[in-house]
N, C-alpha and C positions, 0 to 999 in steps of 0.2 A: 503493499499501500504505499504510494506516493504523495507526503504532501511537502510539497514542494512552487515555493515562487520562480515563474520562468520569466528570466531576462533573456530578452532580444537586442539587437543592433539596429537601426536606425539602416536604410538601403541611401547608401550615401554614393553618389554618379561625383564622378570628377568634374570638376567647374573650372570656368574662370578665375575664380576668386577663392580665399581661404573661407572655411565654416567650421563653424565651432555648432555643437550643442549649449543652448542657452534656456535662461526662466526670467521672462518678463514681472516684473512688479507691479502692475494693475495693468488693465483690458487695453487692451488696443483700436480705435476702431477710426472709423471717416468722420466721426463727429468730433470734431473739435470742443464743441460745447460753448460755443461763442467768442475761443480763444484764436489770436493769433500762433499763436506757437503751442505748442506742447512736449513736456520733457520726456520721454520714456529713458529707463532702466534698465539692463538687461545683465544676470549674472553670466560670466560665462562658465560652466560648468565639466566642460573637456573642450580641446583642441580637436576636430576631429581630422584634419585632412586640408593640405596647402594645395591655393588653385595653378592654372598651371598662367597664367597670366604672366608678360617679362620683361623687361626693358633692355633696350630699343624697342619699338611697335609703331610698325607701318597700319592705317588702318584699308588698305588698298595696296600696299604690298603684293608682289606674287608668290614670296615664300618666307619663311622667319628668318631673320636676322639672326648668322652664325653666331654674332658677339653678344645676342640678348642673355638676360640674366633672369632669374626667375624673381617674382617681388613678394613669396608669401614660402617661407619654410616651417615644416614641424620636426622638432627638435626634442631629445628626448634627457629629462635632468632629473636630479638626485631622487634614485631609484624607482627611473621609467618613469616619470612625473611626464605629461607633453607638455609641448610650450609651444606658441605659433609664435615665429622674427618675420616681419611684415618693411619691403622697405621703401623707399619714396622713388619717383623719379623724374626727371627733366622738365619743365612744363612745356609743350610744343603750342604751333601757334593751330597749325588743323584741328579741327575738331576729333577725335579717338586717337590721333594721334599722341606717344611717349616718347620719350628723348630716354635718355642714356641712366640705366641706374644710381640713385644718388648713395651715398653713404650714409643717409641719415634713416636706421632701422627705430625699432621699437617694439616689445616681446610684448605677448598676452595669456596670460595662462588661466588656469580652475581658480577663481575665485573673485577675479578683477572684476568690477562690474562698471560698464560702460553706458556710454547715453548714445539715444536715438531723438533727433530732433525733427517733429512733424509738425508742418504748414502746407497753405493748399498749395504750393506746389507742390512740396514733394508730395503731395496724396496723389496726384495726378497723376504719377507712374506705378504704373500700373501691374509692375510685374515685382512693388515691394513687398506687399502682402495681398492675399487675396479674398478676405474676409477679418470678421472679427476675432479676435484672439483672444480667450478667457486668461483672465488673471494668473500665474504661476504653472503658467502653461509650458514640458519640455519644450525648445519649439532646435528649429535649423537655420543658423541666422550666417545668410554671409558676407564677409567685411573685404570691401576693396582697398587696395592701396590710395593713397592720392600722390599731388603732384607737390614738388619738394616748398616751392611756395606757399602751398597751407598749410604744409607742418611745421616748417618755420614759425607758423601762424600760430603756430597750437592744433590743429585739426588734423588730425592723422586718419581717424578712424572715417570709416565712409558702410554703411549699414546697405544691402542690397537686395536683402532679401530675408524672409522672415517667414518660417516651413513651420506648423505643428510638426513635431518628431510622434511618430508610431509606438511610443513606448512612455512608461510613467520612470518617476525617479527611484523605482526599486532596480531595475534595470542597470540603475546607477550608483549602484552602496560602493560599490569600489572606489569609484573614482569621485566620489562624495568625502569616501575619507582621508582624502590630499586636504580637504578645506580646514578652517582654522575651527576648533572644536567651542569656541569662547566668545563673544562680543569682541574682548579688550586685545587678543590677538589679532583678529581679524580688521579691525579699524589699526591697527601698527601695520601690517603686513600690505596694506593699501596704500599707510601716510610712506611706506621705507619703498612701496614700489613708483609712486610719484614722484617722489624724493630722488630715484637713481635715471629714471626716466622722466625728463623733466620738458619733454615733445608730446607728455601725456597732460601735463598739468591741467587743463582744458575738460578731460574729456575720462578720468579715472575718479569714480568716486569713492572717498573715504572717510564718511557717514553711513549713507546708504546702504550698508554692508549685509556678506548674507553668509551666516554660519552651520557648521551641520554638528549636533548632539546626539549623545542617545541621553533617555528618557530611565530617572530613575520608576522602579518600578512602587514607588510612593505616592508618584506624580497624583496628580485631583482631576478632574473638568468640572468648572466650574460656570453653570447652565443659569446664574441666575439675573444677568443682565439682559436675558435676552441674548446673549451669543455666548460660546462656547470657550470659555475660556481653557486654558491647562496652565496649573500652578505646583508648584511643588516641585521644580521638572530636573534639575541639577546644579550645577552653579553658576552660570547663571540664573539667580533664581525669581528675575522679574517675570511677573505673568506675560502669556504668549495667546493672541488672539488665532482661536483657528476658521479662518474664514469658512462660513459658511455652502459656499459651491465648492469650494473647494474639500473640504472633507467627507462629503459626501460622494464626488467626483473618486479621490481617490480609494477611498472605501470600497468604490463602486455602487455604495446603499441607493433607496430612491430617498427614505427619509433621515435625518440630522439625527434623528431617537435612535435608527437602527443602528447609524455610524459611528455613534456615540457609546454602546451600547459594543460593539463589538471591540470599539477600540479601548473602552474600561477592562477590557480579556486581555486585552494582547501588554497592556503598559504593567497588570497584575505580572506579566508575565517575563516581563522585563524584555520582552518583543519590539519594543518601537522606538523608533529615532525620531528626531527632524531637522527639517532646515530652517532655520531662523531668519526673516527677511526683516531687517532694521530700517526702517524710516522714520524719521524724528518727527516729518509732520503727521504721521495716521492716527488721527484721535485715538482709536485705540489702544496704540504700543504697537510692540512688535508680531506680525505675525508669523505664522510657521506651519511649513505641512509633512503631516505626518508619514513613516514608512513603518508597515510591519513587515516583520520575518514569518513568513509561515515556518518554516522551518524550527524555528526557536521556537516560537507557541505554542507545537506541535508534535516537538520532539521526545519519539520513543514510544508513538505511534505506530505497532502494524499491521494491524489489524479488526474488524469489527467490534465491540464491544463497550465496557463503562472502564474509565480510569480517571482513576487518582492525579491531577495534573504536580508536576513537582512546585507547584508556587501556588500561593494565597492570595486574598485582599481584603481590605475592611468593609464593614458594613456595621453604621451605625457603632461605633467605635469597639466594633467584634469581629476576629478574625473567622473571614470564610472558607474552607477547601474551594478549590473547582474543578469540578467535576464536569472531563468530558464524555457524551453518549455518542459514540457512532453507529449507526444502522449498520443489522443482518441486510436486510432488503434492499433492493435495487431497483429504481422505482424512473419509469421516464420523467423529464424536464422540458416540457415547452414554454418555447416566448420567441418575442417576434423583433425583437431589438435587440443585433448583437451588440458584442464588448468594444468599445471605443479602442480600446487594445487589450493587447494578448496577452499581458505580465503581471498583469491585476493578483495578488497572494489572496487573501478573502474575500468577500465581496457580494454583495443584495440587492443583485442586478439579474432580472429575468436574461435571459439568453436558451439555446439552442445546446442543448444535449442530446446526448446517447443514453446517458442512463446517468443515476445520480443515486449515492444514497445518504443520509438524514444525518447533521450534523448537527451538538446541544450543548451547550454549557449553562451545569450549574451551578449554584453557589450554596453548600454542606457548612451553616452553623451551625453554633452547639444545639439551640431550641427546636432550628427548623431548617429545612429546605428549599430554598429560590432555584424553580426549576427554571428554562428557556431563557435566560438572561440574555442569552444570543440564541436562534436556532438559524440553521438553514441547509444547504447541501452542497454537497461537492464534487467536482466531477470521477464518476468512480468510470469513465473510457480509458481506452490504454492506453493514451497520449500522456493527460496530465492530467491534477486534479485543484479544482479549484471551487468554492463554497459558492453558486449562486444565490439564493435569496433568503432573505433575513427579517424577522421580527424581534420588536425591540419590548424588554422587560427592563426596567429600572432596578437597578441592584438596592433594596427595601426588604425588609424583615416584615414576613407573610400578616402579624397583628395589623400593620402600620393603617 
């Protein structure tokens, strides 16, 4: 019996410009909301491939200049961490032409937060993005080099395309581990990056940063203010807001309370990590995207049956054991809406499966048992195991 989170890679085709996987901090749309210009921030999660663009280059040349040099190069440093080095080029009078490659270069890597400026003129570029992009979407972004004149003026980065990637943050867990693990280190890393690369002075963020952290099993979900906040979660113990749309999407649940139920069990198992996005202008404070490890949460499960899991939770100041029931009967599951990506772990989304087994978490306290804290199904087909339907019951004693 396999309980494993799937990890896939995006389909990357070689292109003219360098490509990165990045996450956007806020929704991107063609509606500027009455403003003349909007600034959008992207945090690079991973450089993925260099482009074939080179300089010098003539638009109508019969063949490539034999002395041309590439404008981007993917390199690996510090234990295999990928970085993208990019160069500028000498400006040419004819549109589309590039002079020789300049000595001016800069480097982008995981954790760097860069900016995109959107105005009416830029929105006329139909290739930039094809539709609205929800906040905290893992995107494939293309970044082009700029001419030496622009670079000397402090403008190195030109984002030419934004495409949502068909993968979740869980597929990038190994890459996310290279990010800083707390706010102080994240800001210091970006301050250092900016200080050693003055060309990026205007385009690297040092305040709106991102870091990656595991979540303590003592963490608590606070839903009292009409939002969902995670408190008491780690070293940086300020509350973080879990945006509702992102929370349901990352757990593939249709309702917030279902997503919270799943998250509570995963927190008790020590199976949750969060990507924290900091922006001092957000009213609700820093925001976080949780990722659940199915391997950690369901370790040791070999066959159908009832299991007392090797972790506990608190219910009204009382310690409760978590019991997992895996059903014997294989039943068909039918649905009309396929999942948005294939590498989710635990989910409450109806989908098409050949067969499935029931899966249910109970909490056993000293005086009572709370049944079906989270209930759903996992895929019992031959390829992978994924729960696909859930219902919510808060962790509370039976006499409340």
